[in-house]
C-alpha positions in Angstrom: 150.3 38.7 114.1 148.3 38.7 110.8 145.1 36.8 110.8 143.7 35.6 107.5 140.1 36.6 107.6 138.9 35.1 104.3 136.1 32.6 104.6 134.1 30.8 102.0 130.4 30.8 101.5 128.8 27.4 101.4 128.9 25.5 98.2 125.8 23.9 96.7 125.9 20.1 96.7 125.2 17.9 93.8 121.6 17.1 94.0 119.9 14.0 92.4 116.4 14.4 91.2 114.4 12.8 88.4 117.5 11.2 87.1 119.4 14.5 86.7 122.0 16.4 88.6 122.5 20.0 89.6 125.8 21.7 89.0 127.5 23.0 92.1 127.3 26.8 92.8 130.5 28.8 92.7 132.0 29.6 96.1 132.2 33.3 96.9 135.1 34.4 99.1 134.2 36.7 102.0 136.0 38.5 104.8 135.0 39.7 108.3 136.1 42.9 110.0 138.4 43.9 111.5 140.9 43.1 108.8 143.9 43.7 111.1 143.5 42.9 114.8 146.4 44.9 116.2 146.9 48.6 116.6 147.1 50.4 113.3 145.6 53.9 113.6 145.2 56.6 111.0 145.6 54.5 107.9 146.6 55.8 104.5 147.0 53.5 101.5 148.2 53.2 97.9 148.1 50.6 95.2 151.4 50.0 93.4 152.1 47.2 90.9 149.2 45.1 92.1 150.1 45.4 95.8 148.3 47.5 98.4 150.5 49.4 100.9 149.0 50.8 104.1 150.8 53.3 106.4 149.9 54.1 110.0 150.7 56.3 112.9 153.9 55.4 114.9 154.1 52.5 117.3 156.7 51.8 120.0 159.4 50.8 117.6 158.5 52.2 114.1 158.0 55.8 112.9 155.7 54.8 110.0 154.6 51.1 110.2 153.8 49.8 106.7 151.8 46.7 105.7 151.2 45.1 102.4 148.2 43.2 101.0 147.1 41.6 97.8 143.4 42.3 98.4 142.9 45.0 101.1 141.9 42.2 103.5 145.0 40.1 104.3 147.7 42.4 105.7 151.4 41.6 106.3 153.6 43.9 108.3 156.5 45.1 106.2 158.7 47.2 108.5 159.2 50.9 109.0 158.7 53.1 105.9 160.4 56.0 107.5 163.4 54.7 109.6 164.5 58.3 110.4 162.4 61.4 110.7 163.7 64.7 109.2 166.4 66.6 111.0 163.8 69.2 112.0 161.8 66.6 114.0 162.1 64.2 116.9 160.9 60.6 117.2 157.9 59.5 119.0 154.9 61.5 117.6 154.9 60.5 113.9 151.3 60.6 112.8 148.9 60.0 109.9 151.2 59.3 107.0 150.0 59.2 103.4 151.9 58.4 100.2 151.5 59.4 96.6 153.4 58.6 93.4 155.3 61.8 92.4 158.7 63.2 91.8 159.9 60.2 89.9 159.2 57.9 92.9 157.0 58.1 95.9 156.4 60.9 98.4 155.3 60.4 102.0 153.7 63.2 103.9 153.8 62.8 107.6 153.3 64.6 110.9 156.1 64.8 113.5 157.1 66.9 116.5 159.2 70.0 115.5 162.1 70.5 117.9 162.2 74.2 117.1 158.4 74.9 117.6 157.7 72.0 120.0 154.5 71.5 118.0 153.3 68.9 115.5 154.3 69.9 112.0 154.2 68.3 108.5 157.2 67.0 106.6 157.6 65.2 103.2 160.0 62.3 102.5 160.9 60.5 99.2 161.6 56.9 98.3 162.0 54.9 95.1 159.7 52.2 96.4 156.3 52.6 98.2 157.7 50.4 100.9 160.5 52.8 101.6 162.8 53.6 103.1 161.6 57.2 102.8 164.1 60.0 103.4 163.3 63.5 104.5 166.4 65.6 103.7 164.8 69.0 104.4 166.1 71.3 107.1 162.6 72.4 108.2 159.1 71.1 107.9 156.9 71.6 104.9 154.1 73.2 106.9 154.1 74.4 110.5 151.4 76.9 111.5 152.8 77.7 114.9 150.3 80.5 115.5 147.5 78.0 115.0 148.7 75.2 117.2 150.8 73.4 114.6 149.8 71.4 111.5 148.9 67.7 111.1 147.1 65.1 108.9 148.6 66.0 105.5 146.8 64.3 102.6 148.1 64.6 99.0 145.8 64.5 95.9 146.7 64.2 92.2 144.0 65.6 89.9 143.2 64.2 86.5 145.4 66.8 84.8 148.4 65.7 87.0 148.3 68.8 89.3 149.3 68.0 92.9 147.4 69.3 95.9 147.7 69.0 99.7 145.1 69.1 102.4 145.7 69.2 106.1 144.4 70.5 109.5 145.8 73.1 111.8 146.2 71.6 115.3 144.0 74.3 116.9 142.4 72.0 119.5 145.9 71.6 120.9 145.8 75.2 122.1 142.0 75.5 122.6 141.4 77.2 119.3 139.1 76.3 116.3 140.3 73.8 113.8 140.3 74.2 110.1 140.9 72.1 107.1 143.3 73.7 104.6 144.2 73.2 101.0 147.1 74.3 98.8 148.5 73.5 95.4 151.9 71.7 95.5 154.8 72.3 93.2 155.2 69.7 90.4 157.8 67.8 92.5 155.4 67.8 95.5 158.1 69.3 97.8 156.7 72.8 98.3 153.5 74.7 98.5 152.4 77.0 95.7 150.4 80.1 96.7 148.7 80.9 100.0 146.8 78.1 101.8 143.0 78.3 101.7 140.7 77.5 104.6 138.1 75.0 103.4 136.1 73.9 106.5 135.9 74.7 110.2 134.5 72.7 113.2 131.1 74.5 113.3 128.7 71.5 113.3 127.4 70.0 116.5 128.6 66.5 115.9 132.1 67.8 115.2 132.5 69.4 118.6 136.0 70.8 119.2 137.9 69.3 116.2 137.8 68.3 112.5 140.7 66.5 111.0 142.0 63.8 108.7 141.0 65.3 105.3 141.1 63.3 102.1 140.0 64.7 98.7 138.5 62.2 96.3 137.1 62.7 92.8 134.1 60.5 91.8 132.0 60.8 88.6 133.5 64.3 88.0 132.7 65.6 91.5 135.1 66.4 94.4 134.4 65.0 97.9 136.4 66.0 100.9 136.1 63.3 103.6 137.1 64.1 107.1 136.8 62.9 110.7 135.6 64.9 113.8 135.2 64.9 117.6 137.3 63.1 120.2 139.4 60.3 118.6 139.5 58.4 121.9 135.8 58.3 122.5 132.8 56.7 120.8 131.7 60.1 119.4 134.5 60.1 116.8 132.9 59.8 113.3 133.3 60.5 109.6 131.6 63.1 107.4 132.2 64.7 104.0 131.8 67.9 102.0 131.3 68.5 98.3 133.9 70.9 96.8 133.9 72.9 93.6 137.7 72.6 93.3 140.6 71.4 95.3 140.6 74.8 97.0 136.8 75.0 97.4 134.4 76.3 98.1 133.2 73.2 100.0 129.7 72.4 101.4 129.2 69.9 104.3 126.8 67.1 103.6 123.4 67.4 105.5 123.5 63.7 106.3 126.8 63.9 108.2 128.2 61.9 109.9 128.1 59.0 107.4 130.2 56.6 109.6 129.6 56.4 113.3 129.8 54.0 116.3 127.9 50.8 116.3 127.8 47.9 118.8 130.6 46.3 116.8 133.0 49.2 116.4 133.5 52.4 118.5 134.8 55.7 117.3 135.3 54.7 113.7 137.4 57.3 111.8 140.5 58.7 110.2 139.3 57.0 107.0 140.9 56.5 103.7 138.9 55.9 100.6 140.3 53.6 97.9 139.1 52.5 94.4 139.9 49.0 93.4 141.0 48.0 89.8 137.4 46.8 89.2 136.1 50.3 90.1 134.7 49.4 93.5 134.9 52.0 96.3 136.0 50.9 99.8 136.8 52.7 103.0 139.7 51.8 105.3 139.5 53.3 108.8 140.4 52.5 112.4 138.0 51.7 115.2 138.2 50.7 118.8 136.7 47.5 120.2 133.6 48.8 122.1 134.8 47.2 125.3 138.3 48.7 125.0 137.9 52.3 123.9 141.2 54.2 124.4 143.2 51.0 125.1 146.9 50.5 124.3 146.1 46.9 123.2 144.5 46.0 121.0 144.2 49.7 120.3 142.6 51.0 117.1 142.1 48.1 114.7 141.9 48.3 110.9 138.4 48.0 109.3 137.3 47.9 105.7 133.8 48.6 104.4 132.1 49.0 101.0 131.1 52.5 99.9 128.1 52.7 97.5 127.3 55.9 95.6 123.6 56.6 95.9 122.2 59.5 93.9 125.8 60.8 93.6 126.5 60.6 97.3 128.7 58.2 99.3 127.0 55.7 101.6 129.3 53.7 103.8 128.0 50.1 104.4 129.5 49.9 107.9 130.8 49.4 110.4 130.0 45.9 109.2 131.0 43.0 111.4 129.2 40.4 109.2 130.8 38.4 106.4 130.9 40.4 103.2 132.3 39.7 99.7 136.0 40.4 99.1 136.9 43.6 97.2 137.3 43.1 93.4 
């Protein structure tokens, strides 16, 4: 069920005084988190032809649930963007999808269980529409680091010159090994890696504990920022940090103020974020979070949140988790 969360701030009344009147103030639309009350973990999003599309980790009936929104706040379920996983994979563990416009259409990068390796690996599927249906016609996954526990959380990035890049995480925590965030250039069609992958970050900070994951590279004011999540996703210690990078392949330096998004009394374990820029140039962060009283629950699960990001002295500051009414994105 989709709940419309838009409210309206109070409107000033016409006031009589000294024979004059006061014009009414203009109502300002607001919204209140979470913007989607049901389970929608690991969100990725894209804006296409004035509509926002959000993609999430699989549910009981869909490999890649997709939702649409006109404003990042009111979300409507729109089916399964990937009705069939690639022939190399099996259903049931389709995680963290992200979509980019490329190859004359749209490419969806997703994680699924490889039947050959029995590990989570990364595939890519194509569609004419951002809503899908996406089709993965490859015989094997795009990335599968079997000696490092597998590969998950692929995030595509298009630079200003049109070059395509991919960032992801080895699933080292699955086998009790360190986790790293990797980067690689993609071919012009986005279907294959170019050159050897480069390690960019490792889980070596105390707040990260045993895992870093969910990378997303963003360019702002000419600088590159690699956002990521860390620690146990099903506990209140899950949080979001970032690093500044000299190029899509690094080197990258973690921010001293990490984590920049963490648990509050309103939202537990906020993470697996996805930063978007609106047509008006505002920066917002989509992410999932547990209700504090239901961490690790099947229902409602990880709900979808949206909070403003301000850039202060060239650094991102997330204004959340914010459970109070706030102005709609522009």
